[in-house]
C-alpha positions in Angstrom: -79.3 209.1 59.6 -75.5 208.7 59.6 -74.2 205.1 59.1 -72.4 203.6 62.1 -69.0 202.1 61.0 -67.0 199.8 63.3 -63.2 199.7 63.2 -61.9 196.6 61.5 -60.1 195.3 64.6 -63.3 195.4 66.6 -65.2 193.6 63.9 -62.6 190.9 63.9 -62.9 190.5 67.7 -66.6 190.2 67.5 -66.5 187.6 64.7 -63.9 185.6 66.6 -65.9 185.8 69.7 -69.1 184.5 68.0 -67.1 181.6 66.5 -65.6 180.7 69.9 -69.0 180.8 71.5 -70.4 178.6 68.7 -67.5 176.1 69.0 -67.9 176.0 72.8 -71.6 175.4 72.5 -70.9 172.3 70.5 -67.7 171.2 72.1 -68.7 171.4 75.8 -71.6 168.9 75.5 -69.5 166.6 73.4 -66.7 166.8 76.0 -69.2 166.1 78.8 -70.6 163.1 76.8 -67.0 161.9 76.2 -66.1 162.1 79.9 -69.4 160.4 80.9 -68.7 157.7 78.4 -65.2 157.2 79.6 -66.4 157.0 83.2 -69.1 154.4 82.2 -66.6 152.2 80.4 -65.0 149.5 82.6 -62.8 148.0 79.8 -63.0 146.9 76.2 -66.5 145.6 75.6 -67.5 146.2 79.3 -69.6 149.1 80.6 -71.2 150.2 83.9 -75.0 149.8 84.0 -77.8 150.1 86.4 -78.1 151.8 89.8 -75.3 149.6 91.2 -73.0 150.4 88.3 -72.3 146.8 87.5 -69.6 146.1 84.9 -71.4 144.0 82.3 -70.5 142.9 78.8 -67.9 140.8 77.1 -64.2 140.4 77.7 -61.3 138.2 76.5 -60.1 138.1 80.1 -58.5 141.5 80.1 -61.2 142.9 82.4 -61.7 141.1 85.7 -65.4 141.0 86.7 -64.7 140.0 90.3 -61.6 139.5 92.4 -62.3 135.8 93.0 -62.3 135.3 89.2 -58.8 136.8 88.7 -56.9 133.5 88.6 -59.0 131.8 86.0 -59.6 135.0 83.9 -55.8 135.5 83.7 -55.4 132.0 82.4 -58.1 132.5 79.8 -56.4 135.8 78.8 -53.0 134.1 78.5 -54.5 131.3 76.3 -56.3 133.9 74.1 -53.1 135.9 73.7 -51.2 132.9 72.6 -53.5 132.4 69.7 -52.9 136.0 68.5 -49.1 135.8 69.0 -48.8 132.5 67.1 -51.1 133.6 64.3 -53.4 130.6 64.9 -56.6 130.2 63.0 -59.4 130.5 65.5 -63.1 131.2 66.1 -64.6 132.3 69.4 -66.9 130.6 72.0 -68.4 132.7 74.8 -69.3 131.5 78.3 -72.2 133.6 79.4 -73.8 133.8 82.9 -74.1 136.2 85.8 -70.6 136.8 87.1 -71.3 139.8 89.4 -73.7 138.4 92.0 -75.9 139.6 94.8 -78.2 137.9 97.3 -80.9 137.8 94.6 -78.9 135.3 92.6 -79.4 131.5 93.0 -75.8 130.9 92.0 -72.9 131.5 94.4 -69.5 133.0 93.6 -67.9 129.6 94.2 -70.3 128.1 91.7 -69.7 130.5 88.8 -65.9 130.4 89.4 -66.0 126.7 89.1 -67.9 127.0 85.8 -65.3 129.4 84.4 -62.5 127.0 85.5 -64.2 124.1 83.7 -64.8 126.2 80.6 -61.1 127.1 80.5 -60.1 123.4 80.9 -62.2 122.6 77.7 -60.6 125.5 75.8 -57.1 124.3 76.8 -57.8 120.7 75.9 -59.1 121.7 72.4 -56.3 124.2 71.7 -53.2 122.4 73.0 -54.2 119.5 75.2 -55.3 115.9 74.7 -58.1 116.9 72.2 -56.1 119.4 70.2 -57.8 120.4 67.0 -58.2 123.3 64.5 -59.5 125.9 64.3 -58.6 126.9 67.8 -60.9 128.5 70.3 -60.8 132.0 71.7 -62.8 131.9 74.9 -64.8 135.1 75.7 -66.4 135.8 79.1 -69.9 137.4 79.0 -71.5 138.9 82.1 -75.2 139.6 82.2 -75.1 141.1 85.7 -76.9 140.1 88.8 -80.1 138.1 88.0 -79.3 138.7 84.3 -80.6 142.2 84.6 -78.5 143.5 81.7 -78.8 140.5 79.4 -79.9 142.7 76.5 -76.7 144.7 76.5 -74.5 141.6 76.7 -76.5 139.7 74.1 -76.1 142.7 71.7 -72.4 142.8 72.4 -72.1 139.1 71.6 -74.1 139.4 68.3 -71.7 142.2 67.3 -68.8 139.8 67.9 -70.0 137.5 65.1 -68.6 139.7 62.4 -65.8 141.3 64.4 -62.2 140.1 64.7 -63.4 137.6 67.3 -65.5 135.5 64.8 -68.0 134.3 67.5 -69.8 131.1 66.6 -71.2 129.7 69.9 -72.4 130.8 73.3 -72.2 128.4 76.2 -73.3 128.5 79.9 -76.5 130.6 79.5 -77.2 130.8 83.3 -80.0 129.3 85.4 -83.5 128.5 84.0 -85.2 131.8 84.5 -87.2 134.1 82.2 -84.4 136.5 81.3 -81.9 133.8 80.4 -84.5 131.9 78.3 -85.4 135.1 76.4 -81.7 135.8 75.8 -81.3 132.2 74.5 -84.0 132.8 71.9 -82.5 136.1 70.7 -79.0 134.6 70.3 -80.4 131.7 68.4 -82.4 133.9 66.0 -79.1 135.7 65.3 -77.4 132.5 64.1 -75.3 131.5 67.1 -74.9 127.9 68.3 -76.0 127.5 71.9 -75.0 124.9 74.6 -76.5 125.3 78.1 -74.5 124.0 81.0 -77.0 123.8 83.9 -80.4 124.7 82.5 -82.8 121.9 83.6 -86.3 123.4 83.2 -88.2 120.8 81.2 -89.4 122.8 78.1 -87.0 125.2 76.4 -88.3 126.5 73.1 -85.9 127.3 70.3 -87.7 127.5 67.0 -84.3 127.8 65.1 -83.1 124.5 66.5 -79.6 125.8 67.4 -79.8 124.9 71.1 -78.6 121.9 73.0 -77.9 121.3 76.7 -75.6 119.0 78.5 -77.7 118.7 81.7 -80.7 116.3 82.2 -84.1 117.9 82.5 -86.1 118.3 85.7 -88.4 115.4 84.6 -85.3 113.2 84.3 -84.2 114.3 87.8 -87.6 113.6 89.2 -87.7 110.1 87.7 -84.2 109.4 89.1 -85.2 110.7 92.6 -88.4 108.7 92.6 -86.8 105.5 91.5 -84.2 105.8 94.2 -86.8 106.3 96.9 -88.8 103.4 95.8 -85.7 101.2 95.7 -85.2 102.3 99.4 -88.8 101.1 100.2 -90.1 104.6 100.7 -93.8 104.6 100.2 -95.0 108.0 101.4 -93.7 111.5 100.5 -94.6 115.2 100.6 -93.6 117.9 98.0 -92.4 121.2 99.3 -92.2 123.7 96.4 -91.3 127.3 95.7 -94.4 128.9 94.2 -92.6 132.0 92.8 -94.1 132.8 89.4 -90.7 133.0 87.5 -89.1 130.0 89.2 -89.5 127.5 86.3 -86.9 125.2 87.9 -89.0 124.7 91.0 -92.4 124.3 89.2 -91.2 121.8 86.6 -89.3 119.8 89.3 -92.3 119.7 91.7 -94.8 118.8 88.9 -92.6 116.1 87.6 -92.1 114.4 90.9 -95.8 114.6 91.8 -96.6 112.8 88.5 -94.0 110.1 88.7 -93.9 109.1 92.4 -97.6 108.2 92.8 -98.5 104.8 91.4 -100.8 101.8 91.8 -98.3 100.0 93.9 -99.0 102.1 97.0 -96.6 105.0 96.6 -98.4 108.1 97.5 -98.2 111.8 98.5 -99.7 112.0 102.0 -100.5 115.7 101.9 -101.3 118.5 99.4 -98.2 120.2 98.0 -96.7 122.6 100.6 -95.7 125.9 99.0 -93.7 129.1 99.8 -93.1 132.1 97.6 -89.5 133.2 97.5 -90.4 136.3 95.5 -92.0 137.7 98.7 -88.8 138.5 100.7 -90.5 139.3 104.0 -92.5 136.1 104.4 -90.9 133.1 102.6 -88.6 132.2 105.5 -91.6 132.2 107.9 -93.6 130.0 105.5 -90.8 127.4 105.6 -90.7 127.6 109.4 -94.4 126.7 109.7 -93.9 123.6 107.6 -92.0 121.6 110.3 -95.1 121.2 112.5 -97.2 120.1 109.5 -94.6 117.5 108.5 -94.6 116.1 112.0 -98.4 115.6 111.7 -98.3 114.1 108.2 -95.3 111.7 109.0 -94.0 111.3 105.4 -91.1 109.0 104.9 -89.4 111.5 102.6 -89.8 115.1 101.6 -89.1 116.2 98.0 -87.9 119.8 98.1 -88.5 121.6 94.8 -86.7 124.9 95.4 -83.4 126.6 95.0 -80.4 125.5 97.0 -80.2 128.7 99.0 -83.8 128.1 100.3 -82.9 124.5 101.2 -80.7 125.6 104.1 -83.6 127.5 105.7 -85.9 124.6 105.2 -83.4 122.2 106.9 -83.1 124.7 109.8 -86.9 124.6 110.1 -86.9 120.7 110.2 -84.0 120.7 112.7 -86.2 122.7 115.1 -89.3 120.5 114.5 -91.6 119.7 117.4 -91.3 115.9 116.8 -87.5 115.6 117.6 -87.8 111.8 117.9 -88.8 111.4 114.3 -86.1 111.1 111.6 -86.5 112.9 108.2 -85.1 112.3 104.8 -85.1 115.2 102.3 -84.3 114.7 98.6 -84.0 117.6 96.2 -82.7 118.6 92.8 -79.4 119.8 91.3 -79.6 123.4 92.5 -78.0 122.1 95.7 -74.7 122.3 93.8 -74.9 126.1 93.9 -74.5 126.1 97.6 -71.1 127.2 99.0 -68.9 124.9 101.1 -70.0 126.8 104.2 -73.7 126.4 103.2 -73.3 122.7 102.7 -71.5 122.3 106.0 -74.3 124.2 107.7 -77.0 122.1 106.0 -75.2 118.9 107.2 -75.4 120.1 110.8 -79.2 119.8 110.8 -79.1 116.1 111.4 -81.5 115.4 108.6 -80.5 112.9 105.8 -80.2 115.0 102.6 -79.9 113.5 99.1 -80.1 115.2 95.8 -80.0 114.5 92.1 -76.8 116.2 90.9 -75.7 117.1 87.4 -72.3 115.6 87.7 -69.7 114.3 90.2 -66.0 113.6 89.8 -66.4 110.0 91.1 -69.1 109.0 88.5 -66.7 107.2 86.3 -65.7 104.9 89.2 -69.3 103.8 89.7 -70.0 103.2 86.1 -67.0 103.3 83.8 -69.1 102.7 80.6 -71.2 105.9 81.1 -68.5 108.5 81.6 -65.3 109.3 79.7 -62.5 108.3 81.9 -60.1 110.5 80.0 -62.2 113.5 80.6 -63.0 112.6 84.2 -59.3 112.3 85.2 -58.9 116.1 84.8 -61.3 116.5 87.8 -59.6 114.0 90.1 -57.1 114.7 92.8 -53.9 115.5 91.0 -55.7 116.3 87.8 -55.5 119.5 85.7 -58.0 121.6 87.7 -56.3 120.6 91.0 -53.0 121.7 89.7 -54.2 125.0 88.2 -56.6 125.9 91.0 -55.3 124.2 94.1 -57.5 126.2 96.5 -60.7 125.1 94.9 -62.7 121.8 95.4 -64.8 120.7 92.5 -67.3 118.2 94.1 -70.2 120.4 93.1 -70.0 119.3 89.4 -70.3 122.9 88.1 -66.8 122.8 86.6 -67.7 119.5 84.9 -70.9 120.8 83.4 -69.3 124.0 82.0 -66.4 121.9 80.7 -68.8 119.6 78.9 -70.7 122.5 77.4 -67.6 124.1 75.9 -66.3 120.7 74.9 -69.6 120.1 72.9 -69.1 123.5 71.2 -65.5 122.6 70.4 -66.5 119.2 68.9 -69.1 121.0 66.8 -66.4 123.4 65.6 -64.1 120.5 64.7 -66.8 118.7 62.8 -67.8 121.8 60.9 -64.2 122.6 60.0 -64.4 120.9 56.6 -66.5 123.9 55.4 -67.1 127.4 56.6 -67.3 127.4 60.4 -70.3 129.6 61.4 -72.8 129.5 64.2 -75.3 127.8 61.8 -72.8 125.1 60.7 -71.7 124.3 64.3 -75.3 124.0 65.4 -76.0 121.6 62.6 -73.2 119.4 63.9 -74.9 119.0 67.3 -77.4 116.6 65.8 -74.7 114.6 64.1 -73.0 113.7 67.4 -74.1 110.0 67.5 -72.2 106.7 67.8 -68.5 107.4 67.4 -69.1 111.2 67.3 -70.6 111.4 70.9 -69.0 114.0 73.0 -66.7 112.3 75.6 -67.9 114.4 78.6 -66.9 114.1 82.2 -70.6 114.0 83.0 -71.3 111.3 80.5 -71.1 110.5 76.8 -73.2 113.1 75.0 -75.5 112.9 72.0 -78.6 115.0 71.5 -82.3 114.6 70.6 -84.0 116.9 68.1 -85.4 119.1 71.0 -81.8 119.7 72.2 -82.0 117.4 75.3 -79.2 115.0 75.9 -80.0 111.4 75.0 -79.9 108.9 77.9 -77.9 111.2 80.1 -76.7 109.6 83.4 -77.7 111.3 86.7 -75.8 111.0 90.0 -77.7 110.4 93.2 -75.7 112.3 95.9 -75.7 112.2 99.7 -74.7 115.3 101.7 -72.5 113.9 104.5 -71.9 115.2 108.0 -68.9 117.2 106.8 -70.9 119.0 104.2 -69.4 117.1 101.3 -71.2 115.3 98.4 -70.8 111.6 98.3 -71.8 109.6 95.3 -74.5 107.0 96.1 -75.4 105.7 92.6 -75.6 106.6 89.0 -79.0 106.5 87.4 -80.5 106.8 83.9 -83.1 109.5 83.3 -86.0 107.1 83.8 -84.5 105.8 87.1 -83.1 102.7 85.6 -79.6 101.3 85.9 -77.2 102.8 83.3 -77.3 101.1 79.9 -74.0 99.7 78.8 -72.3 101.7 76.1 
C-alpha cells in the first residue's frame, strides 16, 4: 500500500492548529475563572458571598461596606495611611461585627455606625491624641455579613492578617451574643489573637485559651441591677416576658437571671408563669406578643421584665398600648439591647404611654452621676462639643454603642502598650488583660476596667435608663453589678 505523504506546509498548519486548540482548552476556563473572580471581588480583602452577594471580609477603610459608613471609614483610612506615610511602627486591631444589615439582624445601621465611630476615636487617641503611645494602631474593619452568615470567611481573612504586612494582634467588637459570633470568637482565640467584646452580655462565654475579655456587664449583672432598682421603687410583683428562640442566648440568660434574683423571702414575687414568644417563627411571634396584653391586664403585675431584643420591644409596647385595661398604668423594664433601636424606633416606643426603663451598657452622662466610677477624660469625648460631636455632627451618641466600642479598642490599645517591652503578639497582648489592675485599669468612658480570670469586667457600673416622651434615654442612676450603689474608687 503506497505511503501517504503530507506537504510540509500542511503538517505545520495541523500542528499549529492542535497547539492552539490545546492552549484554548486550558486558557478559556482560566479566563472564565479570572473574570468570575474579578466579578466576585469587591475590593482588597473583600469578596461577594451568598445569594445576596454581600461584600464581606476585611478592609483598612479603602472599601466602603455601606453608604452610611462612608464618613467614619474615610477617617479610619486617613489615619491608617498616615502610619504608612510616616513610617510609624504599628500593629493592627480589627473591629468585627455585621456591617451589612437586613431585617434579620438585631443591630441597626445607626448602632453599628456608632460602634465604628467609637472604635475610630480610640484609635485616634492612642495614635496621636491624649493617650498617644507606641506601637501605633492600624484599625481594620471586618464584616461578617448579615446575621454573621459569612463569619468563617472573615475569620480566615483575619487569621491571615497575623503574619501579613498588617501584623494583626487583636480583634474587638465581635457582634451580638449569638451562636455564629461565639463560634467565631473561639476560632480566633485558638489562632492566638487577643479578643475584646464590646456588647456581648450572654452570661457564659467559653474561651479555653483565656484570650477573651469583654467591656460589657453580663446579663446576670443587668438582671441584678434591674431587680434592685424595682425593689428600691417598692415594686413587689412582676412578670417575665421572654423570647424563646433557641439561638437567642441573650434573652434566655437575661430572663433566667431576673427570675432567680427578683423572687425573695421579703414578698417580691412573679405573679404568673413566664410568658414566651418565639422570634424565630416569623409568621407568629408578633401575634404572640399581641395576645399578652389581655393576660397582663388579668395578672396586674406592677412591672414587666422584657427579656428580648430591642426590635421586638416596640411591638410589645404597641400591644400594651392597645390593652383592654386602659385605666391601668404599666412599667416595662428591659435589658441593654434597647440601645440597638434607631432614633425613630425609640420615638415610636415612647409614644405608647408606658413607662419604659432599661439597663444600658453606657451613657454619656454617667460621669456626672458618679465621677469616681467613670473616667472623666474619656467621657468628655462623648459630651456636646467633644470629639465625636465635632467629627460626626449629624449623629447622636446617647445609645452608648460608641462608648462600648471605644472602650473595647482602648482596652486592646492598653494591652498593646503594656506588651511593648517585648514582642507584641496576640498572645502577649492577651496576657496583659489580666494585669490591668489598680493603676493599670483601663480608663473607659463606661467605667474603669479590670478583668476577672473568666474575662468578665470586675465591678462594672451599669446605668439605669429611662426612655422619655421624646424617645431619648435619660440617666436615672448608676448601679453596681449586684444592684448596690457604686463603690468608691
